C-alpha positions, 0 to 999 in steps of 0.5 A: 818368894815368887818375887825374889825368884823372879829377880833372881832369874832376871839377874841370871839372864843379865849375867848370861847376856853380859857374859855372851857380849864380853865373849863376842867383844873378846873374839876380835871379830866385828859385825853381826853382834848388833842384835846381841848388843841390843839385847843386853841394852834392853835388859839394862833399861829394865835393870838400870842400876846393873848397867856397866859404862865400861862394858857399854863402851866397849860394845859402841866401839866394836860397832865403829869398823861397821862404817856407814851401818850406824850401828853405834847410833842405834845402840846409843839410842837405847842408853839413858842420856845421863850416861852419854857424858860418862868419860868412856862413852863420850870418847867413843861418841866423839870418835863416831862423830869423826866417822860420821863426818868422814874425818878419819885423820881426826879419828886417829888423832883422838884415838889414844885418848879413847883407847885409854878410856875404854878398857880393856882393849879390843883385839885387832880394833885398829886392824879392823878399823883400818880395813873398813876405812880402806874399803871406804876410801876405795869407794869414794876416790879414784885416787888419793895422795898417798900421804894424806892417805897415811894420815886418814889410816893412822900410819906413819907413811905412804908405804904403810898406807900402801900396805893397808890399802893392799889389793885395792889399787897401787901406789903410782908415784905420790898417789895411790890409784884405786882400782875402778869400781861402780862408785869411784868411777861411775859410768855415765848413763847411755846416750838415748838412742835417736828415734826413727820411724821404725822405732816409733812404730815399734813403740806404737805396736807395743 
């Protein structure tokens, strides 16, 4: 009886975690869910037969807009290797690989197949993904060809790309020029001051 009680408690805890994760995924908000996702994946490690690959795939997909945070990889480490080849999970891993390589155009080329494999869809995922990509581009380039930006952002043309990039800069002819920041236009280190006898004397006194 005590064993059955413990098993029932475990099942209730798992169901509660799955409900919390599903609620987070359906909210359309991205970021800040890694602890919750990790908790569910840990629970699945104790109950591997209960693991739901479609739900795990949705979790992995929801990690992708956090570019540079490696959240998808952190979750993937907690998933049994036998599931890495499940169609929906492999589709997300392939997208993550494109992002890790900075190949945003490949991401969007592969996206329709992944979108079909990972169901139900995540609300506002494409919007969140493009916003994150736009921020990444603004930190990487001083300017970018607007047509190339359209391919990297998965939109139809330069005008649509300019809308996505929004207040990060402005369209100038065929280029989208990003506003200066510490990353896309790093400042050179200050020139060393010429040493004078007064400078040397000050250093010696200190």
